[in-house]
N, C-alpha and C positions, 0 to 999 in steps of 0.2 A: 856892814862892815865891823871885824872887832878889833879895836885900840889893839896897837903894838905892846905897851904897857902894860895894858889888863893881860895880856895873854902870857906873858913872858913872867909874871909874879905869877900866874895860877898854874903854868907850867912848873915853877920851880917848887913851887908847896905842894905839887900832885895832887891837889885835894879832890879834884874832878877828872870823871872819865868820859872821854868824849869819843862818838863816831860816826861816821856816815855810810851811805850806799851810794856805785855806783852804774852804769847803764851802758848799752854798748845800742850798734847799728848795721845794718850791712850797709850804709853807704860811709865809708869810714873817710876820715878826715875833712872835709870841706874848705868853705872862704873862713880866712880867721877873722876877715872884718867883720862889725855887725852889720845888718841889714840895712839898704836905704830906709832911712826915715827913725830906725831905732832909737826911742829920745830913755833918760835917764831924770827922774827917777823912774821903775816901773813897779809896780805894785800887782800879784798874782795871791786871791786869798789874802792870808793876813799876813803875808810879806813881803818887804817893799825894799829892794835894791836902791841905792844911791847911786850907784852907778855901776856897770858893765863888768862883771865878776872875772875875772881872769885866773885865778887860782882854784879850780871845779876839783870838789870827791866827790866820790862817786862809790857810793857801798851797794848799789845795785846793777846786776847784769843789764837786766832790758833798760833802767835807764841811762848806763854808759849807752848801752844802741841807740836810744834816743838821741843823744846828746851829741854823738857823731854823727847822725845821720841828719840833725839840722846845722849840721855846718859848727857846730861848737866843741869840737874833735882840740884845735889848740887851744882852745880855753881851760880844759881836764888836766888836770896835773897827777894825779893819783885816783887808779880805781880798787875795784877791793877783790882781792883772789878766786873771785868766781866770776868776774869778768875776763871773758874768754875771747870776745868778740867786740870789734872787728881786733887784727891782729895788734893794730898801733898802737891801742890803748895801754893807758902808762900802769901794769899791772904790776898790785905790790903786795905786800904779804897782810894789807890791812882787813880788816873782816868784818862780815855786817854780822856774824851769830853770837860774838862776843866781842862789840866793838868801844874801841880802847880810845877813849879821851887822849892821854899824850899822845899817842902813835898817831891819830888824826890831828892834832893841832900844833901836831910837829910840822904838819905840812901848810901850816899856815894859811890855811883856802879862806876864800872870801864868800863861798857858797859851799854847801854842802849838802847834797841829793841822796837820800835811803827812801826805802819802801818801810822798812817797820820801826817803830820804835820801842825798841828792844834794851831793854833795861833801862826805860824812862832815859833814852840818850838824847829824845830832842830838848827837853826840857836840860840838858845838862849841854848841849850846844848854846844854847839862847843864853844859859846863865855865863856862857862864857862871850856871847855874843858875837856871836858866828851864825851870820843866817842859815837855816836848815828849810830844806824844803821836801814833803813826804811826797812817794809818787807809788802809793798803795796797790797791792794787785786789783788790776782791771777786770769787772766784771763781765765787762763784753767791750763791741771794738768800740763805741763812744767813748767811753771814759779812754780808752788806748789814744784817739785822736785828741779828746783834751789834753793827755799828759802832755805831748807831744807840743802841743799848740802854745800848752804853759812854759813847759823847758824852751822851748824856743823864742817866748816874750823874754823869759829873764835873762837870760841868755845874750841879746840882743838880734836874734835874727829869726823874728817873727816872720817876713818871706817865706820863709824856706819852709819853717816847719808846716804854714798854710800850704804849701807847694805840695811837699811831703803827703799831707794826710790828704789831700786830694788826688796824689798819684795811687795811694792804699786803695782808697774808696773805688775808684776807677778800676783796679788790679783786681781789690777783691767782687767789687758787680760782673764782671768777665768773666771772670774763673764761678762765680754761682752760675752764670748762663749758659758755658757751657758746658753743663752737666745736663746727659741727655736726660728728657720725661722719662719716667718710669713708671709703671703701671703699680707699684709697690714700691714703696722708699728701702732702700740697703736700711740691714740692721746692724749696728758694728758695737764692739768692745771695745775702750781704749786704756789701756794697763798701764800704771803707776809704775809696779814693782812684781814679783812673781808670787806674792802674798794674794795680790788679785785686789788690791787696791784701785782703784778706777773712779771717775769723774761722773756726776750727770751732766744733761745739758742746762742746768741752771748755774753750771762755773762758765769763765769764760771761753773753756776749747769748746765743752757744750756748745755754746752762744754759735761759736765759729763755726764747727761742724755742721751746725743746723742749717746753714745755709746751703750745702752742699747735698742734699736730699736725704740727709743717712735719719737713724734714727737710732735711740742711744739705749741699749739692753738694759743698760743699768739705773733706769730711773725710778723702775718700780722698790728699788733697795733701799732708797732716800726718800721715798713719796711726799713725805713731811717734813722735809727740810733740816731734819735734827742731826746729820752727819755732814751739815755743811757743803753739801754736795760731792763729797770725798768717802763713799761705803766703802767696803772690803767686800768682797760677793764669795759664797764657797762655789767650791769647783762642780758641785752638784747642780746648783740657782747658774750657774754659768753654762753649762754643758745643756741644760735644759734650754737655755734660751737661742742657743746655737745661733749665736751671731754670723752673720753674710761676712763681715771683717772682722777683722783683728788688726788694732794701731798698735805697735809699740812703743812708748816712751821711756822704756827702758833699755833697750840697745848695747848703750852703752855703759852707763851704769852699773847695769845689771848684766850686762853680756848676755841679753836674750836677741833670738831669732825667730826665722820662720822654721828653722830644723829645731831648736830646741824648743817650741811649741808644739810643730806635731810630734816632738817625741814623748810629751807631756804623758802620764798613763791616764784613759777615757776620753781624751781629746781628735781622736782621730775620726768622729765622727762626726765633729762640728762642722757645719758646711764654710766654713772660713781656709778650716785644714783641707778640706776635698777639694777645694777650686781654687787652694794658692793665694788665697786674700791675703795675705798676713804684710802688715809693710812696719818696717821696722823706720822707724823716724829718729831725725837729729834730737837728742835726748835735749840739749841745748836751747833749740827753735823751742821743740813744743812744749818746753815750761816759760818760755818769756811770753810777755805780754808787745812786746815790743814792735819795731817795722818789720821785720821777716817773719810775723803772722803771716804773710803773708806766701812768703815761700811752704811753710807750713799745708797754707791751703791748698795751693797749686800741687806739691806732691800727694795731697790724699785725695785731690781730683783725678787725678791723672793713674793713681794707683785703682780706683775703684769706676773710672768711666768703664 
């Protein structure tokens, strides 16, 4: 934890910038007390907390969801402007895109959670002796489970975190098992925006959808991984790929829907358009790797059954 006098001096000089990141979850609130048996100091990775944090700043919407899901919500005192869930998360004008040292330090946090080291904010936080924990974008479900349990350990809720990941595993296994056997897997196109940026099977969302016996039509567009799993398709290539299902992760940000997709020139012959298999997803849930991935998976399974 950062000494008060050091923080005050640094704020007065305004010489350093500080930023953080927050997260949220579908199980808002939760017990304010630590799990039975939770003891400090606690070490996770290279971070050691001498005592249970009570002023957590989260600048990652996914981390915010995770914190509330494990029962650490009452310990979260500020989250960033993109942390839209749960509703009771203490949303502020803090931003993870251009983190401000003065703004975050003014919250006097004893733990900052973030997902990206933008503008070398991690070093700035550590210079201020403010504990910081980084939860980078997960590449698969195992990394999601690991982050949830790590946050549970750091916040004094290890039992709740383990219970949560156990429920998630069981729910996801159940959803995957509910998908009827298919002679041939359905193909899908996952839209990030109307300019046809998409994801491949090597991304987090791609690995999740693979559990539903779905084949990604975008995989050939980034076969060597040079695009990081996020290629941009041409309209000609997409029409030729002829996906059975179209999943829209841009329904809020770009107001895309089954109607707007069906109205696109040249798309009327695509199987997904002809059969009405166009699914408008919740952009927020679709862009995060937290506990609500279960909801995302269930909605896609129901729509493609």
